[in-house]
ZAMARGU-4260 file (C-alpha; in steps of 0.2 Angstrom, whole numbers, plus 5000, padded with zeros to 4 digits):
<rodrens>
0) 4836/4615/5150 | 4843/4633/5151 | 4845/4642/5134 | 4863/4645/5129 | 4869/4662/5132
5) 4879/4669/5117 | 4896/4675/5121 | 4898/4693/5113 | 4917/4692/5112 | 4920/4685/5095
10) 4908/4698/5087 | 4917/4712/5097 | 4934/4706/5091 | 4928/4705/5073 | 4921/4722/5073
15) 4936/4731/5080 | 4948/4721/5069 | 4938/4727/5054 | 4939/4745/5060 | 4958/4744/5063
20) 4961/4736/5046 | 4951/4748/5036 | 4956/4763/5046 | 4938/4769/5047 | 4933/4772/5065
25) 4917/4777/5074 | 4917/4792/5085 | 4913/4783/5101 | 4919/4766/5108 | 4914/4757/5124
30) 4926/4743/5129 | 4917/4733/5143 | 4915/4716/5150 | 4923/4704/5162 | 4938/4699/5151
35) 4952/4711/5155 | 4964/4704/5143 | 4954/4709/5128 | 4949/4725/5135 | 4967/4730/5138
40) 4973/4723/5121 | 4960/4733/5111 | 4962/4749/5121 | 4980/4750/5116 | 4976/4745/5098
45) 4964/4759/5097 | 4975/4771/5105 | 4990/4766/5093 | 4979/4769/5078 | 4971/4785/5084
50) 4985/4795/5092 | 5002/4800/5087 | 5017/4798/5100 | 5021/4814/5109 | 5005/4823/5102
55) 4999/4829/5119 | 4989/4843/5111 | 4976/4831/5103 | 4975/4818/5117 | 4965/4819/5134
60) 4964/4805/5147 | 4952/4804/5162 | 4953/4791/5175 | 4947/4787/5192 | 4931/4794/5200
65) 4937/4811/5204 | 4937/4819/5187 | 4925/4832/5182 | 4911/4828/5170 | 4912/4846/5163
70) 4930/4844/5159 | 4926/4829/5148 | 4911/4838/5139 | 4923/4853/5136 | 4936/4841/5129
75) 4924/4833/5117 | 4919/4850/5109 | 4937/4856/5108 | 4943/4857/5090 | 4959/4847/5086
80) 4976/4857/5084 | 4983/4854/5066 | 4975/4837/5065 | 4959/4829/5058 | 4954/4823/5076
85) 4957/4823/5094 | 4956/4807/5105 | 4949/4806/5122 | 4951/4791/5134 | 4939/4789/5149
90) 4944/4774/5160 | 4937/4767/5176 | 4928/4782/5181 | 4911/4775/5184 | 4904/4789/5174
95) 4892/4778/5164 | 4882/4775/5180 | 4880/4793/5184 | 4880/4803/5168 | 4870/4819/5167
100) 4858/4824/5153 | 4872/4836/5147 | 4884/4822/5145 | 4871/4811/5136 | 4867/4826/5124
105) 4886/4829/5121 | 4888/4810/5116 | 4873/4812/5104 | 4880/4827/5096 | 4898/4822/5096
110) 4908/4831/5082 | 4917/4821/5069 | 4933/4828/5075 | 4932/4819/5091 | 4936/4800/5095
115) 4930/4795/5112 | 4935/4779/5120 | 4926/4773/5136 | 4934/4759/5146 | 4922/4753/5160
120) 4921/4735/5166 | 4904/4738/5175 | 4890/4744/5164 | 4871/4744/5162 | 4864/4742/5145
125) 4847/4749/5151 | 4854/4766/5155 | 4852/4780/5143 | 4870/4784/5141 | 4874/4766/5136
130) 4860/4766/5123 | 4867/4783/5116 | 4884/4775/5114 | 4877/4760/5106 | 4867/4771/5094
135) 4881/4783/5089 | 4896/4772/5091 | 4902/4754/5095 | 4900/4744/5111 | 4913/4730/5112
140) 4909/4718/5126 | 4922/4705/5131 | 4917/4690/5142 | 4928/4675/5146 | 4928/4664/5131
145) 4920/4647/5130 | 4931/4631/5131 | 4933/4630/5113 | 4938/4648/5110 | 4950/4648/5124
150) 4958/4632/5118 | 4961/4638/5101 | 4967/4655/5107 | 4979/4647/5120 | 4986/4634/5107
155) 4989/4648/5095 | 4999/4658/5108 | 5009/4642/5113 | 5013/4639/5095 | 5019/4656/5090
160) 5038/4651/5089 | 5034/4636/5079 | 5032/4623/5092 | 5021/4608/5091 | 5008/4608/5105
165) 4999/4593/5113 | 4981/4596/5115 | 4983/4589/5133 | 4996/4602/5137 | 4983/4615/5133
170) 4970/4607/5144 | 4983/4605/5158 | 4988/4623/5157 | 4970/4629/5158 | 4967/4618/5173
175) 4983/4624/5182 | 4980/4642/5179 | 4961/4644/5177 | 4952/4655/5164 | 4961/4671/5167
180) 4968/4676/5150 | 4981/4687/5157 | 4988/4674/5168 | 4987/4661/5154 | 4996/4673/5142
185) 5010/4675/5155 | 5012/4656/5158 | 5011/4653/5140 | 5026/4665/5137 | 5036/4656/5150
190) 5032/4639/5143 | 5038/4645/5125 | 5054/4651/5133 | 5056/4635/5142 | 5054/4624/5127
195) 5062/4635/5114 | 5076/4622/5110 | 5065/4607/5108 | 5051/4614/5098 | 5037/4605/5107
200) 5026/4608/5122 | 5019/4593/5132 | 5009/4590/5148 | 5026/4586/5157 | 5032/4604/5152
205) 5016/4611/5159 | 5018/4601/5175 | 5037/4605/5177 | 5035/4624/5175 | 5018/4631/5179
210) 5010/4635/5195 | 5002/4622/5205 | 4985/4630/5207 | 4977/4630/5225 | 4960/4625/5218
215) 4967/4609/5210 | 4975/4604/5227 | 4958/4607/5235 | 4949/4596/5223 | 4962/4582/5226
220) 4958/4585/5245 | 4940/4583/5242 | 4943/4567/5232 | 4952/4560/5247 | 4938/4566/5259
225) 4926/4557/5247 | 4937/4541/5250 | 4937/4544/5269 | 4956/4545/5267 | 4960/4557/5281
230) 4979/4555/5280 | 4980/4560/5262 | 4968/4574/5264 | 4978/4581/5279 | 4994/4579/5268
235) 4986/4589/5254 | 4982/4602/5266 | 5000/4603/5271 | 5005/4604/5253 | 4994/4620/5252
240) 5003/4627/5267 | 5019/4624/5259 | 5013/4634/5244 | 5009/4648/5256 | 4991/4647/5254
245) 4982/4655/5269 | 4972/4643/5279 | 4956/4654/5278 | 4959/4654/5259 | 4959/4635/5259
250) 4943/4635/5269 | 4935/4647/5257 | 4940/4636/5242 | 4934/4620/5250 | 4917/4628/5253
255) 4917/4635/5235 | 4920/4617/5229 | 4906/4609/5239 | 4894/4622/5233 | 4900/4619/5215
260) 4898/4600/5217 | 4880/4604/5224 | 4877/4614/5208 | 4883/4600/5198 | 4872/4587/5207
265) 4857/4598/5204 | 4861/4599/5186 | 4863/4581/5184 | 4846/4578/5192 | 4839/4590/5179
270) 4848/4580/5165 | 4858/4594/5159 | 4872/4589/5147 | 4890/4590/5151 | 4894/4605/5140
275) 4880/4615/5149 | 4887/4609/5166 | 4904/4614/5161 | 4898/4631/5154 | 4888/4636/5170
280) 4901/4630/5182 | 4916/4637/5173 | 4925/4620/5174 | 4935/4615/5158 | 4926/4601/5149
285) 4942/4590/5149 | 4942/4590/5168 | 4923/4589/5171 | 4922/4570/5172 | 4931/4567/5189
290) 4920/4581/5196 | 4905/4573/5190 | 4911/4556/5198 | 4914/4565/5214 | 4897/4573/5214
295) 4889/4556/5211 | 4896/4550/5228 | 4885/4562/5238 | 4867/4567/5240 | 4863/4585/5236
300) 4858/4589/5255 | 4875/4581/5260 | 4885/4593/5249 | 4875/4608/5256 | 4878/4601/5274
305) 4897/4600/5270 | 4897/4618/5264 | 4888/4623/5280 | 4902/4614/5290 | 4914/4625/5281
310) 4904/4641/5286 | 4904/4635/5304 | 4923/4632/5304 | 4925/4650/5298 | 4914/4657/5312
315) 4924/4647/5325 | 4940/4656/5319 | 4932/4673/5318 | 4924/4671/5335 | 4941/4666/5342
320) 4936/4648/5347 | 4949/4640/5336 | 4965/4645/5326 | 4963/4645/5307 | 4975/4630/5305
325) 4966/4619/5319 | 4949/4624/5311 | 4954/4617/5294 | 4962/4602/5301 | 4946/4598/5312
330) 4935/4601/5297 | 4945/4589/5286 | 4944/4575/5299 | 4925/4578/5302 | 4922/4578/5284
335) 4931/4561/5282 | 4921/4554/5296 | 4904/4560/5288
</rodrens>
């Protein structure tokens, strides 16, 4: 069984909250990882704490891949103007992958009067500059929370206005929207506004208001295919068209689902537990059971064969042998007959 990989998000949140509460800051921060919601949130919290509105003399911002490294090094060594520190934001520059020895030296010798914030989603902990930042500052890494943390966070957001929140409503919202915390936050805000008068949030509220996620429709389609119900599967494909989901996107989602089911099938064979399967596939545990049942209907080789049929349909469209709509419809019919 694969060892569980620790999620660094909680430790990063606790460290940054402690710095923000105490007002005692390190000279260097690196905000990194795959969860953009937390990266954006803590970038703004640090900037609010370390800068003064309209004080442009003591703030520098660098972004994009065209900035000059020498300009950053110069800013790092510049004394603040009538202030105890100056703040520098370096965002989405890719500099951490191509830093010179001069920049690494500047980081190792950063003056106490400089507060430097790097925001880079793609980093490599093996590089010298990463190690220098970790040694002389704080690396805060944010990854998508596990199911338990995500549930707790979302329920807290939904209950901000004092509403009671059904656990099933939390699960339904995650299932409809996915694990993207920015999207979840936006949908939660809409739900709070929608239910402000009745002071409760239920599954029905989620179903009435939130987006009908394309991936959920695709799973229903695969379930219909598993039952050899071509009429229902084609009807669900029509629903996706009504939702303005491009046929090629539907095709890609169908292939993704079959590959995911093959992954589940292999993990079931290896006797992995449900929590491990949910973590490795990104499926919320509340919705794992029906997907386990669907995976049980097929042999592993059959699921890979279905994924190959999707790839062949994609090639037919790209080679001009079929329209995208016809390719998906024919694929659905052939899958139902398999």
